[in-house]
Backbone bond lengths (Angstrom), bond angles and torsions (degrees), N, CA, C in turn:
res aa  C-N    CA-C-N  psi(-1)  N-CA   C-N-CA  omega(-1)  CA-C   N-CA-C  phi
1 M - - - 1.451 - - 1.528 107.87 -
2 L 1.322 115.09 139.70 1.453 122.24 179.11 1.526 109.46 -120.14
3 S 1.319 116.36 159.93 1.462 122.20 175.01 1.510 108.75 -116.02
4 G 1.316 115.69 154.61 1.450 119.49 177.78 1.512 110.91 -170.26
5 K 1.336 115.08 -179.41 1.465 121.96 -178.93 1.521 109.00 -114.98
6 V 1.339 115.69 134.60 1.463 120.95 177.37 1.525 108.02 -71.87
7 I 1.334 116.18 123.28 1.461 120.01 -178.96 1.529 112.38 -112.92
8 K 1.356 116.61 -9.99 1.460 119.98 178.68 1.524 108.43 -157.17
9 S 1.333 115.23 140.48 1.463 121.18 178.12 1.517 108.25 -126.98
10 T 1.333 116.61 122.53 1.456 122.14 179.81 1.518 108.68 -134.41
11 G 1.319 116.70 101.19 1.458 119.77 -179.12 1.510 110.94 62.54
12 S 1.316 116.92 -119.21 1.463 120.84 179.53 1.529 112.28 -100.98
13 W 1.327 117.89 10.00 1.461 122.29 178.58 1.525 110.13 -112.57
14 Y 1.317 115.88 143.56 1.456 122.90 -177.68 1.527 108.90 -129.97
15 T 1.333 116.56 134.16 1.455 120.53 173.56 1.521 106.74 -91.75
16 V 1.348 115.52 122.21 1.454 121.80 -176.85 1.524 108.47 -115.95
17 A 1.334 116.63 127.89 1.465 122.16 177.30 1.524 108.11 -95.17
18 A 1.317 115.76 120.09 1.469 121.93 176.63 1.526 108.58 -79.50
19 P 1.340 118.05 164.89 1.473 120.56 -179.72 1.531 114.36 -56.72
20 D 1.346 117.53 -26.90 1.471 120.07 179.74 1.534 111.52 -87.68
21 N 1.360 116.61 12.71 1.467 124.86 179.39 1.519 114.21 70.59
22 Q 1.328 118.13 6.62 1.464 119.61 172.58 1.527 107.60 -73.98
23 R 1.318 116.20 140.88 1.463 120.68 -178.20 1.520 109.91 -107.25
24 Y 1.312 114.95 139.19 1.459 122.58 179.84 1.515 109.57 -123.56
25 E 1.314 116.62 138.30 1.461 122.29 172.49 1.524 105.86 -91.51
26 C 1.329 116.10 114.01 1.464 120.81 -173.75 1.519 111.04 -119.76
27 R 1.320 113.71 154.09 1.457 120.32 172.21 1.514 107.27 -118.58
28 L 1.310 115.98 164.22 1.450 122.15 -175.97 1.519 110.10 -90.26
29 K 1.324 115.89 130.46 1.460 119.93 176.81 1.523 108.75 -65.26
30 G 1.310 118.11 142.57 1.454 123.66 -173.98 1.511 115.43 -60.86
31 K 1.328 119.59 -19.26 1.463 120.98 -175.50 1.524 113.24 -63.16
32 F 1.323 119.09 -24.69 1.461 121.08 -179.48 1.523 110.94 -69.62
33 R 1.311 117.02 -30.02 1.455 120.74 176.72 1.530 109.75 -69.51
34 M 1.317 117.20 -27.92 1.461 121.84 -177.58 1.533 112.48 -86.36
35 K 1.318 118.35 -16.84 1.465 122.30 -174.82 1.523 113.84 -76.45
36 G 1.313 117.69 -1.71 1.458 119.69 -179.65 1.512 113.39 90.76
37 I 1.315 117.53 11.76 1.464 120.43 175.42 1.524 106.88 -70.35
38 R 1.317 116.67 118.57 1.457 120.78 -170.90 1.532 113.99 -89.99
39 T 1.312 117.70 -14.58 1.457 118.76 179.71 1.520 109.68 -71.91
40 T 1.316 116.43 150.05 1.458 119.52 -179.62 1.520 111.25 -68.62
41 N 1.319 117.24 -29.04 1.452 121.26 178.71 1.528 108.34 -133.45
42 P 1.327 118.24 100.31 1.461 120.74 -175.62 1.529 114.92 -72.38
43 I 1.340 117.33 -7.22 1.464 120.84 -178.47 1.521 109.33 -114.49
44 A 1.335 115.81 136.58 1.459 121.76 176.03 1.525 109.25 -120.64
45 V 1.314 116.00 155.97 1.465 120.25 175.13 1.527 107.68 -58.33
46 G 1.320 115.89 133.17 1.455 121.82 -178.62 1.517 112.63 102.72
47 D 1.340 118.17 -14.10 1.463 120.90 178.61 1.523 110.75 -69.16
48 E 1.315 115.53 143.64 1.467 122.07 172.58 1.519 107.68 -90.01
49 V 1.326 116.88 132.86 1.458 121.77 -177.70 1.526 110.40 -135.72
50 D 1.329 115.13 160.05 1.462 122.02 169.69 1.523 106.08 -107.92
51 F 1.327 117.01 139.55 1.460 120.12 -179.57 1.517 110.38 -143.92
52 V 1.314 114.20 158.95 1.466 121.61 179.09 1.521 107.35 -114.81
53 P 1.336 117.93 121.10 1.467 120.01 176.78 1.533 110.06 -62.26
54 E 1.331 116.59 141.96 1.459 120.45 178.25 1.520 109.49 -79.39
55 E 1.327 115.41 137.23 1.456 120.28 179.91 1.524 110.57 -66.93
56 G 1.313 115.43 138.55 1.451 120.89 178.25 1.520 114.44 83.05
57 K 1.334 116.93 -5.31 1.463 120.48 178.90 1.527 108.01 -125.66
58 D 1.315 116.25 125.50 1.466 120.73 -174.00 1.519 114.34 -71.57
59 D 1.322 117.84 -32.05 1.463 118.66 -169.97 1.527 113.90 -128.01
60 S 1.323 118.13 29.93 1.457 119.27 177.33 1.519 110.11 -132.39
61 G 1.332 115.44 157.53 1.449 119.19 -177.83 1.516 111.97 -161.11
62 V 1.331 114.98 -178.77 1.453 122.25 -179.86 1.524 108.12 -125.63
63 I 1.322 117.40 125.72 1.461 122.22 178.44 1.523 108.35 -76.30
64 V 1.343 115.86 124.99 1.463 120.70 -176.85 1.525 112.89 -113.48
65 N 1.330 118.19 -12.99 1.458 120.97 -179.40 1.524 109.87 -153.24
66 I 1.321 115.58 138.99 1.468 121.64 176.32 1.521 106.92 -113.36
67 H 1.331 117.37 122.40 1.460 121.15 178.81 1.521 109.55 -71.91
68 E 1.321 116.44 153.18 1.453 121.01 178.52 1.527 109.89 -65.89
69 R 1.329 116.73 138.69 1.468 120.85 -179.84 1.509 110.62 -75.47
70 S 1.327 115.61 144.27 1.460 120.34 176.61 1.521 110.81 -92.05
71 N 1.339 117.56 -22.46 1.462 121.21 175.56 1.520 109.12 -159.20
72 Y 1.327 116.26 163.10 1.455 120.97 179.31 1.519 109.94 -163.86
73 I 1.333 115.40 164.20 1.464 122.08 177.36 1.521 107.10 -111.43
74 I 1.322 116.38 131.35 1.469 120.21 179.81 1.516 109.40 -88.51
């Protein structure tokens, strides 16, 4: 599992920058929709996330955890 920051959000795909500056195109694991998160898009640009790279694909992954935000704009 790797951690990174969301730098771009396009529909259901998110570009995540890992600490080594490698970028991954990630999608959101379905469990977040089941957790009762009511927003249509639970991830915003700037969020810190944990993701698992997909096997056989160099630059894609699945977001498995969203870190708590330290600040936000309503």
